GUDODREN-415749 format. One record per residue (C-alpha): x negated, y, z negated. Coordinates in steps of 0.1 Angstrom, whole numbers, padded with zeros to 4 digits, always signed. Each point is the difference from the previous one (the first is absolute). Layout:
N
XYZ
...
//
This chain:
884
-0132-0275+0181
-0018+0023+0025
-0026+0020-0019
-0027+0025+0011
-0027-0020-0017
-0003-0033-0020
+0023+0006-0030
-0010-0008-0035
+0016-0031-0015
+0021+0022-0023
+0013+0020+0030
+0011-0032+0017
+0018-0011-0032
+0016+0035-0002
+0013-0001+0036
+0014-0036-0005
+0018+0010-0032
+0013+0032+0017
+0012-0019+0031
+0018-0025-0022
+0017+0027-0021
+0013+0018+0032
+0012-0033+0015
+0019-0010-0032
+0013+0035-0006
-0016+0004-0034
-0009+0030-0022
-0038-0003-0004
-0023+0017-0024
-0035-0001+0016
-0032+0010-0017
-0032+0003+0019
-0029+0021-0015
-0012+0030+0020
-0029-0009+0021
+0014-0034+0011
+0016+0013+0033
+0036+0001-0013
+0012+0023+0028
-0012-0023+0028
+0014-0031-0017
+0034+0018-0003
-0002+0011+0037
-0011-0034+0015
+0022-0021-0023
+0032+0020+0005
-0004+0007+0037
-0008-0037+0007
+0033-0008-0017
+0019+0026+0020
-0015-0012+0033
+0010-0037-0008
+0035+0012-0012
+0006+0018+0032
-0012-0029+0021
+0023-0025-0019
+0029+0024+0004
-0006+0003+0038
-0003-0038+0004
+0033-0005-0019
+0017+0026+0022
-0014-0017+0032
+0013-0034-0013
+0035+0013-0008
+0002+0017+0034
-0011-0031+0018
+0025-0021-0019
+0027+0025+0009
-0008-0002+0037
-0002-0038+0001
+0031-0005-0021
+0022+0025+0018
+0017-0025+0023
+0004-0027-0026
+0017+0025-0023
+0024+0010+0027
+0011-0036+0004
+0005-0006-0037
+0020+0031-0005
+0023-0008+0029
+0005-0035-0016
+0010+0015-0033
+0027+0022+0015
+0021-0031+0009
+0011-0001-0037
+0009+0036-0006
+0020-0008-0032
-0026-0021-0019
-0012+0019-0031
-0033-0001-0019
-0005+0000-0037
+0003+0037-0004
+0035-0001+0014
-0010+0015+0034
+0004-0017+0033
-0033-0017+0012
-0002+0022+0031
+0001+0032-0022
-0030-0013-0021
-0018-0011+0031
+0006+0033+0017
-0013+0019-0031
-0031-0023-0002
-0007+0005+0037
+0004+0038-0003
-0025+0001-0029
-0025-0021+0019
+0004+0021+0031
-0004+0032-0021
-0033-0013-0014
-0013-0010+0034
+0009+0034+0014
-0017+0017-0029
-0032-0021+0005
+0001+0009+0038
+0004+0037-0008
-0028-0002-0026
-0023-0017+0026
+0007+0026+0026
-0006+0029-0025
-0032-0016-0012
-0012-0005+0036
+0009+0036+0009
-0019+0014-0031
-0031-0021+0007
+0000+0009+0037
+0004+0037-0009
-0029-0001-0025
-0022-0020+0024
+0007+0026+0027
-0010+0029-0023
-0031-0020-0011
-0013-0002+0036
+0016+0028+0019
-0022+0031-0004
+0020+0018+0027
+0031-0002-0021
-0018+0018-0029
-0013+0027+0023
+0035+0006+0015
+0014+0004-0035
-0028+0024-0009
+0005+0021+0031
+0037+0002-0006
-0007+0013-0036
-0024+0027+0012
+0026+0011+0026
+0027+0002-0027
-0024+0021-0022
-0007+0024+0028
+0038+0004+0006
+0006+0006-0037
-0027+0026-0001
+0014+0019+0030
+0035+0000-0015
-0014+0013-0033
-0018+0028+0018
+0031+0011+0019
+0020+0000-0032
-0026+0022-0017
+0000+0025+0029
+0038+0002-0001
+0001+0005-0037
-0026+0028+0002
+0025+0018+0023
+0027-0003-0026
-0016+0014-0031
+0033+0005-0018
+0005-0037-0005
-0031-0006-0021
+0016+0011-0032
+0031-0020+0006
-0022-0030+0007
-0018+0004-0034
+0033+0002-0018
+0012-0029+0019
-0029-0022-0013
+0018+0002-0033
+0028-0021+0016
-0023-0030-0005
+0001+0005-0037
+0037-0006-0003
+0011-0035-0007
+0021-0014+0028
+0036-0011-0006
-0002-0032-0021
+0024-0030+0003
-0004-0028-0024
+0000-0036+0012
+0037-0007-0008
+0010+0029+0023
-0022-0008+0029
+0002-0036+0010
-0016+0011+0033
-0037-0005+0004
-0020+0032+0006
-0016+0006+0034
-0034-0008-0014
+0009-0035-0012
+0018-0007+0032
-0032+0006+0020
-0019-0022-0023
+0024-0029+0003
-0005+0000+0038
-0037-0009-0007
+0009-0030-0021
-0023-0027+0011
-0003-0035-0014
-0027-0005-0026
-0024-0028+0008
-0014-0021-0029
-0028+0021-0015
-0024+0005-0029
+0002+0032-0021
-0034+0006-0015
-0001+0026-0028
-0028+0015-0020
-0004+0030-0024
-0019+0027+0019
-0003+0011+0036
-0038-0007-0001
+0007-0037-0011
+0025-0003+0029
-0025+0015+0025
-0026-0025-0012
+0025-0028+0005
+0008+0011+0036
-0037+0001+0008
-0003-0036-0013
+0029-0010+0023
-0018+0018+0030
-0031-0021-0007
+0019-0033-0006
+0008-0026+0028
+0036+0014-0001
-0012+0036+0008
+0009-0001+0037
+0033-0019-0001
+0018+0013-0031
+0027+0027+0003
-0008+0021-0031
+0015+0033-0011
-0012+0022-0029
+0026+0019-0019
-0007+0030-0022
+0017+0031-0015
+0007+0032+0020
-0029+0015-0019
-0023-0025+0017
+0016-0002+0034
+0016+0034+0008
-0018+0018+0030
+0021+0031-0001
-0024+0026-0015
+0029+0023-0010
+0015-0028-0022
-0033-0015-0012
-0011+0033-0015
+0029-0001-0025
-0023-0024-0020
+0024-0016-0025
+0015-0033+0012
+0036+0009-0010
-0002+0033+0020
-0014-0018+0031
+0028-0026-0002
+0027+0026-0004
-0013+0022+0028
-0003-0030+0024
+0036-0011-0008
+0013+0035+0006
-0018+0002+0033
+0016-0033+0011
+0034+0012-0012
-0005+0031+0021
-0008-0020+0030
+0032-0021-0003
+0021+0031-0007
-0016+0017+0030
+0014-0027+0022
+0035+0005-0014
+0000+0038-0001
+0028+0016+0020
-0012+0020+0030
+0019+0031-0011
-0017+0002-0034
-0025+0026+0013
-0036-0006+0008
-0015+0019-0030
+0015-0025-0025
-0015-0030+0017
-0034+0016+0004
-0007+0003-0037
+0005-0038-0006
-0035-0013+0003
-0004-0036+0013
-0031-0021+0000
-0018-0002+0034
-0015-0034-0009
+0034-0016-0007
+0006-0011+0036
+0016-0034+0005
-0018-0007+0032
-0035+0009-0013
+0006-0020-0032
+0010-0030+0021
-0033+0004+0018
-0019+0003-0033
+0018-0031-0013
-0012-0021+0030
-0036+0013-0005
+0001-0010-0037
+0012-0035+0008
-0025-0006+0028
-0031+0006-0022
-0007-0001-0037
-0003+0036-0014
-0006+0014-0035
+0017+0032-0013
-0028+0023+0013
+0002-0015+0035
+0038+0002-0001
-0001+0037-0009
-0025+0007+0028
+0022-0018+0025
+0030+0020-0012
-0018+0033+0006
-0011-0011+0034
+0034-0014+0011
+0019+0029-0016
+0021-0026-0019
+0008-0004-0036
-0021-0028-0016
+0024-0002-0030
+0030-0009+0021
-0019-0016+0028
-0015-0025-0024
+0035-0008-0014
+0013-0008+0035
-0028-0026+0002
+0012-0019-0032
+0025-0024+0016
-0025-0014+0026
-0030+0000-0023
-0015-0032-0015
-0019+0017-0028
+0012+0032-0017
-0026+0017-0022
+0014+0025-0026
-0006+0015-0035
+0019-0019-0026
+0020+0029-0013
+0017-0001+0034
+0010-0036-0004
+0009-0001-0037
+0024+0031+0001
+0032-0011+0017
+0012+0034+0014
-0035+0006+0016
+0001-0036+0013
+0034+0004+0017
-0009+0035+0013
-0031-0015+0017
+0021-0027+0017
-0018-0028-0019
+0021-0032-0001
-0012-0027-0024
+0025-0028+0008
-0020-0032+0006
-0032+0019+0004
-0034-0005-0018
-0013+0026-0024
-0037+0001-0012
-0007+0024-0028
-0038+0005-0004
-0019+0017-0028
+0031-0010-0021
-0016+0000-0034
+0020+0030-0010
+0031-0008+0018
+0022+0002-0031
-0013+0035-0009
+0005+0011+0036
+0036-0010+0001
+0006+0017-0034
-0017+0032+0012
+0019+0001+0034
+0033-0001-0018
-0008+0023-0030
+0003+0038+0001
-0008+0030-0022
+0012+0036+0000
-0012+0028-0023
+0021+0027-0017
-0014+0027+0021
+0007-0019+0033
+0036-0004-0012
+0004+0037-0009
-0017+0011+0032
+0022-0021+0022
+0031+0013-0018
-0011+0036+0005
-0008-0006+0037
+0032-0019+0008
+0022+0025-0018
-0015+0029+0020
+0004-0020+0032
+0037-0006-0008
+0006+0037-0008
-0017+0011+0032
+0019-0023+0023
+0032-0005-0020
+0021+0015+0028
-0016-0022+0027
+0001-0034-0019
+0029-0024+0006
+0020-0011-0031
-0016-0035+0000
-0035+0015-0001
+0009+0024-0028
+0015-0029-0020
-0032-0021+0002
-0023+0029-0006
+0020+0009-0032
-0003-0037-0011
-0037+0001+0005
-0002+0033-0020
+0020-0016-0028
-0023-0031-0001
-0030+0023-0003
+0016+0020-0027
+0008-0032-0020
-0035-0014+0005
-0016+0031-0014
+0025-0001-0029
-0012-0035-0008
-0035+0014-0004
+0015+0025-0025
-0001+0030+0024
+0021+0024+0020
-0004+0003+0037
+0007+0038-0001
-0031+0007-0021
-0037-0001+0008
-0010-0037-0007
-0036+0009-0010
+0013+0023-0028
+0026-0024-0014
-0015-0020-0028
+0012-0035-0006
+0013-0007-0035
-0009-0036-0004
-0030-0012+0020
-0006-0036+0007
+0012-0028+0023
+0035-0015+0001
+0010-0030+0020
+0036-0005+0013
+0017-0026+0021
+0013+0013+0033
+0037-0001-0012
-0008+0018-0033
-0019+0027+0019
+0029+0005+0024
+0026+0002-0028
-0021+0022-0023
-0008+0025+0028
+0038+0000+0009
-0006-0009+0037
+0016-0035-0001
+0030+0014+0020
-0022+0009+0030
-0005-0025+0027
-0038+0000+0003
+0000-0022+0031
+0021+0026+0019
-0023+0029-0012
-0031-0020+0010
+0016-0007+0035
+0009+0037+0003
-0036+0011-0007
-0013-0026+0025
+0024+0009+0028
+0003+0038-0004
-0038+0005-0004
+0009+0026-0027
-0035-0001-0016
-0016+0008+0034
+0024+0029+0005
-0007+0012-0035
-0037-0001+0007
+0004+0020+0031
+0021+0025-0020
-0027+0003-0027
-0027+0004+0026
+0019+0028+0016
+0010+0018-0032
-0027-0010-0024
+0026-0017-0023
+0005+0032-0021
+0032+0021-0001
-0020+0031+0006
-0001-0011+0037
+0035-0014+0001
+0027+0025-0005
+0025-0021-0020
+0032+0012-0017
-0004+0027-0026
+0016-0021-0027
-0026-0027+0004
-0022+0018-0026
-0004-0031-0023
-0026-0013+0024
-0024+0028-0008
-0020-0020-0026
-0006-0028+0024
-0010+0023+0028
-0025+0017-0022
-0014-0034-0008
-0003-0008+0037
-0018+0033+0005
-0024-0007-0029
-0008-0033+0017
-0011+0020+0031
-0020+0026-0018
-0022-0023-0021
-0012+0019-0031
+0027+0016-0021
+0002+0037-0012
-0026-0004-0027
-0024-0014+0026
-0002-0034-0017
-0001-0028+0025
+0028-0025+0001
-0003-0035-0014
-0011-0027+0025
+0034-0019+0000
+0017+0030+0016
-0027+0005+0026
+0003-0037+0009
+0038+0005+0002
-0005+0030+0023
-0021-0023+0023
+0030-0024+0000
+0024+0028+0009
-0022+0010+0029
-0003-0035+0015
+0036-0010+0000
+0034+0012-0012
+0008-0012-0035
+0034-0012+0012
-0018-0027+0020
-0016-0013-0032
+0034+0000-0017
+0016-0020+0028
-0024-0029-0009
+0012+0002-0036
+0037+0000+0010
-0006-0030+0022
-0017-0019-0029
+0030+0006-0022
+0021-0022+0023
-0019-0031-0012
+0018-0026-0021
+0002+0009-0037
-0020-0030-0013
-0029+0005+0025
-0013+0034-0010
-0003+0027-0027
+0001+0038+0000
-0028+0016-0020
+0005+0035-0015
-0035+0013-0006
+0004+0033-0020
-0032+0021-0002
-0006+0035-0014
+0022+0018+0025
+0029-0010+0023
-0022+0006+0030
-0026-0025-0012
+0026-0026-0010
+0011-0026+0025
+0025-0027+0009
-0014-0033+0013
+0017-0031+0014
-0019-0032-0009
+0008-0032+0019
-0003-0030-0023
+0009-0028+0024
-0020+0001+0032
+0015-0034+0010
+0033+0016+0011
-0017+0018+0028
-0022-0030+0010
+0029-0025+0000
+0013+0012+0034
-0034-0005+0016
-0004-0035-0013
+0036-0010+0008
-0001+0012+0036
-0034-0011+0011
-0009-0034+0013
-0033+0001-0021
-0017+0025-0022
-0038-0001-0008
-0013+0021-0029
-0038+0002+0004
-0029+0017-0017
-0037-0003-0010
+0009-0003-0037
+0035-0012-0007
-0006-0012-0035
+0020-0001-0023
+0025-0015+0024
+0027-0004-0027
+0012+0036+0005
+0009-0006+0037
+0018-0033-0008
+0020+0013-0029
+0005+0038+0004
+0004+0000+0037
+0010-0034+0014
+0021-0017-0026
+0018+0033-0008
+0007+0003+0038
+0016-0034-0001
-0026-0019+0019
+0001-0038-0006
-0032-0010-0017
-0004-0029+0024
-0003+0025+0029
-0030+0018-0017
-0035-0013+0008
-0034+0012-0012
-0033-0002+0017
-0033+0012-0015
-0035-0006+0014
-0035+0005-0013
-0026+0024+0013
-0024-0006+0029
-0031+0011-0020
-0023-0027-0016
+0005-0005-0038
-0034+0016-0007
+0010+0033+0016
+0022+0010-0028
-0006+0003-0038
+0031+0008-0020
-0007+0004-0038
+0024+0006-0029
-0022+0018-0025
+0012-0002-0037
-0026+0022-0017
-0026+0026+0009
-0038+0004-0005
+0004+0009-0037
+0025-0029-0006
+0029+0024-0002
+0031-0020+0010
+0016+0014+0031
+0037+0007-0005
+0014+0031+0017
+0034+0003-0016
+0017+0034-0005
-0012-0001-0036
-0037-0009+0005
-0010+0014+0034
-0004+0036-0012
-0025-0011-0027
-0035+0015+0007
-0016-0034-0005
+0022-0015+0028
-0009+0028+0024
-0037-0003-0010
+0000-0038+0006
+0016+0005+0035
-0027+0025+0008
-0028-0024-0011
+0015-0028+0022
+0000+0023+0030
-0036+0012-0007
-0012-0036-0001
+0019-0009+0032
-0012+0030+0020
-0036-0010-0008
+0004-0034+0018
+0029+0005+0026
-0011+0014+0033
+0022+0023+0022
+0035+0010-0013
+0017-0007-0033
+0038+0007-0002
+0014+0003-0035
+0038+0000-0005
+0016+0017-0031
+0036-0006-0010
+0010+0037+0005
-0012+0034+0011
+0002+0013-0036
-0021-0028-0014
-0026+0004+0027
-0003+0037-0008
-0003-0006-0037
-0028-0026+0005
-0018+0022+0024
+0001+0030-0025
-0012-0023-0028
-0030-0013+0021
-0008+0036+0009
-0001+0010-0036
-0022-0030-0011
-0025+0003+0029
+0009-0034+0014
+0012+0016+0032
-0034+0013+0008
-0015-0035-0006
+0025-0014+0024
-0007+0027+0026
-0037-0008+0000
+0008-0034+0017
+0032+0007+0019
+0016+0033+0013
+0034+0003-0017
+0032+0006+0019
+0035+0004-0014
+0033-0009+0017
+0018+0033+0008
+0036+0005-0009
+0009+0015+0033
+0005-0024+0029
-0015+0025+0024
-0034-0002-0017
-0003-0038-0001
-0015-0002+0035
-0027+0025-0008
-0010-0017-0033
-0002-0034+0018
-0022+0014+0028
-0024+0016-0025
-0001-0033-0021
-0008-0021+0031
-0026+0025+0012
-0017+0000-0034
-0002-0038-0001
-0015-0002+0036
-0025+0028-0008
-0012-0018-0032
-0003-0034+0017
-0022+0015+0027
-0021+0023-0022
-0008-0024-0029
-0011+0016-0033
+0018+0003-0034
+0035+0008+0013
+0015-0034+0011
+0034+0012+0013
+0032+0015-0014
+0026-0006-0027
+0037+0008+0008
+0023+0005-0030
+0035-0010+0012
+0035-0005-0014
+0023-0030+0002
+0029+0007+0023
-0017+0032+0012
-0012+0009+0035
-0029-0024+0000
+0017-0032-0013
+0019-0008+0031
-0008+0000+0037
-0036+0012-0004
-0028-0025+0009
-0031-0001-0022
-0017-0025+0023
-0037-0009-0001
-0022+0025-0018
+0030+0023-0008
+0012-0025-0027
-0026-0024-0013
+0016+0001-0034
+0036+0008-0010
+0007+0006-0037
+0034+0001-0017
+0000+0019-0033
+0028-0015-0022
+0034-0012+0012
+0021+0025+0019
+0033-0006-0018
+0028+0025+0012
+0012+0026-0024
+0025-0020-0020
+0016+0032-0015
+0011+0012+0034
+0039+0002+0000
+0001-0015+0036
-0021-0030-0011
+0020-0005-0032
+0033+0000+0020
-0015-0025+0025
-0011-0023-0029
+0034+0001-0016
+0017-0007+0033
-0023-0030+0007
+0006-0015-0035
+0037+0003+0006
+0001-0015+0035
-0030-0024+0003
-0004-0034-0015
-0029-0005-0026
-0030-0016+0017
-0020-0024-0021
+0012+0015-0032
-0011+0036+0010
+0023+0029+0003
+0003+0013+0036
-0010+0035-0011
-0033-0014-0015
-0007-0019+0032
+0007+0032+0020
-0026+0020-0020
-0027-0028+0004
+0008-0002+0037
-0002+0038+0006
-0034+0001-0017
-0014-0030+0019
+0013+0012+0034
-0019+0033-0006
-0032-0019-0010
+0002-0024+0030
+0004+0029+0024
-0030+0018-0014
-0024-0029-0002
+0009-0012+0034
-0016+0031+0015
-0035-0014-0002
+0000-0031+0023
+0010+0010+0035
-0015-0026+0024
-0017-0035+0002
-0036+0012-0007
+0009+0025-0028
-0011-0006-0036
+0008+0018-0033
+0004-0004-0037
+0032+0008-0019
+0000+0009-0037
+0031+0000-0021
-0007+0018-0033
+0025-0013-0026
+0002-0032-0019
+0038-0001+0006
-0006-0011+0036
-0008-0035-0014
+0036-0005-0011
+0017-0027+0021
+0030+0022+0009
-0023+0026+0014
-0028-0022+0014
+0024-0021+0021
+0012+0031+0018
-0034+0007+0016
-0002-0009+0037
-0009-0037+0003
-0032+0006+0020
-0013+0023-0028
+0014-0021-0028
-0018-0031+0011
-0034+0018-0001
+0005+0020-0032
-0024-0004-0029
+0010+0010-0036
-0030+0016-0019
+0005+0007-0037
-0034+0019-0003
-0015+0026+0023
-0035-0017+0003
+0013-0031+0018
+0021+0021+0024
-0029+0024+0007
-0023-0030+0008
+0026-0013+0026
+0003+0034+0015
-0038+0004+0004
-0001-0032+0019
//
């Protein structure tokens, strides 16, 4: 394997196993601890396979074509010979000459296809080569662009001068903007078998997809990091790579970008495209004013996007470089990058885009016979569950109903019958959903108290029957929302009229809405008449209303209700008032959405730094998705650090011989909190640099901190280490980390009594994933107790019941019990893996709870940590090891 430096032995093994899995078309679960160069191993292993695969394919093509050329004359003789017996029949009951003709036709078709493919490939390679070396071509394109810009600018100026002369038109123009808010005439699929203009254009661009690798990770920063690794690798100059992202990341049209919320950006973009296609088809006699108001996107230019596509394929670029190129070339990076998918060899994308089928097909991603690598896949099951779950609150439902009703009243005379029918259906759905929460849409949701608070779970069918909406075709409603862009129109309407009937002059008889409009007004005003401030939930809700239209949120819930009955549940969460209550769809079986990926792909690789416990992936994801166990392979490698660079200890009791067991019953005891404090005080005396201490939850961390403050233990700790706490807000994480790192650096340089810093973190919080505590930032990582999930949560209870019903018992243990253990150990493994980040790093890891010694738990630690773990029943022996 080509590699930028001499690879570690474990990297060589990793690449060999990966190559074998891709060649054999397996589903591989690969574990390689962070710090062992996993990204480079993935790049060099997978791209070596792709290079060899393409070479073999080309050799095979060349062989077939050569055979065809040499065998042409011989075949002609044999076929003329056969025609002497026109009546002889073969086994299928057809004359020989018919079968021979069919066979010959198939062979000829294949040869023609191969020749076409060769010509196409040669054309593409020559074209890209020309771009790579021809600077003049680039300058010509750039000059053409600036000339076009100049022309557009002059046209705009002349229009403005003309319109200044005709002042009377301005008011008309304003009114006319409202045309955009009216839903266009809607035809459902059955009525229009004709493809719309938009799709016709797209089918012209249909290009054959070469064999490629789809690489997915969780965040854009992880993807950017991966692209930089590709750039540095031996494949950096020759690979055709394209980075995909959402419109939020790739849009360069400032007018659209400033909308902020992803859903709004998506809808606005779609609308501008629709306008562009309608503009093409607009009749000349329709009058100029009507066309002028339909805004189209200046960056959505086919020619410029083709240019962008070529630039992307010529040189590896990350998202930032792609956006910069889009601005420079006046081309849309979002669509330009999509045009590059068919010819690309490596497509880099966030995994939400790959795992959600509608998004996948909208992006033009075809998985048939391709390779998918999912990196950072430790929480793949949760991700799939989250992508396909949805929640809406009572106040969102009421607000959407009020807005939609006002919209309908205002434009009733302008809306076609089909539109009215669908809008009435949506209104009815909203009304029934609010009724299910025990409320009435026509009253203020924040003043309607809920009679029975609590959580109720229902199957999808039960929910549809009880809410009396089982007679409505949700698939059709969902399709209507998607095609008519109703939520976008509604958002424009609310922006224009403030969503309150005081601005919209609706019919006199529509008085019943008054209560709701008052509610919407109070949302705007903030404090109520008595001057008391509102409760935070309503303020948060208000934020939600400002960022996107509530109907957008509800569309996600409607789409979730179209899942199969056995695969999900609807949770009715009734709190205080109707406004605070909510409906949530919970997906129980993530495998249904993963099955398609595994079925279509040639090979799927699920990779991560800590994949333990692997059983979850095998059982909940792969066997439920119908993957043959023989197709699944596992690969796990150790770490590159020497054994003496890591000291994992399971500590069973503290300095005063208090047994460490942080169960829900015992962890709140003062003696447990005191003992934890003593352990930390002792550690901070001997550990240099940074100490990171993980608590099972925010609440418990707060409780312990308050207790230490009261007993004076906190000031003793603060004498040795400056204390930092993990913030709850994601926006403040960066600042805390910078201060923490600064403090450690200052202490190491200054010397003196202060030896560094102590960071109190939370398992599953902002610091437990994706943050590196390398070198002095994490010389010791402490895990307080075992972070078991909240077993009383209705969602978890339902998931446990479902698992016990559908999964076989493993080694005599109920699947639900295994799930709880696995969730706990996944969280532990993620947190403790933060400390060792490269070959020369070293750290100690302390697990404070005697329950870690239980075999069912101990075996779920990553192998490279498990092999080196020491169990210490008493604190003295552990402390002596740590000192060393």
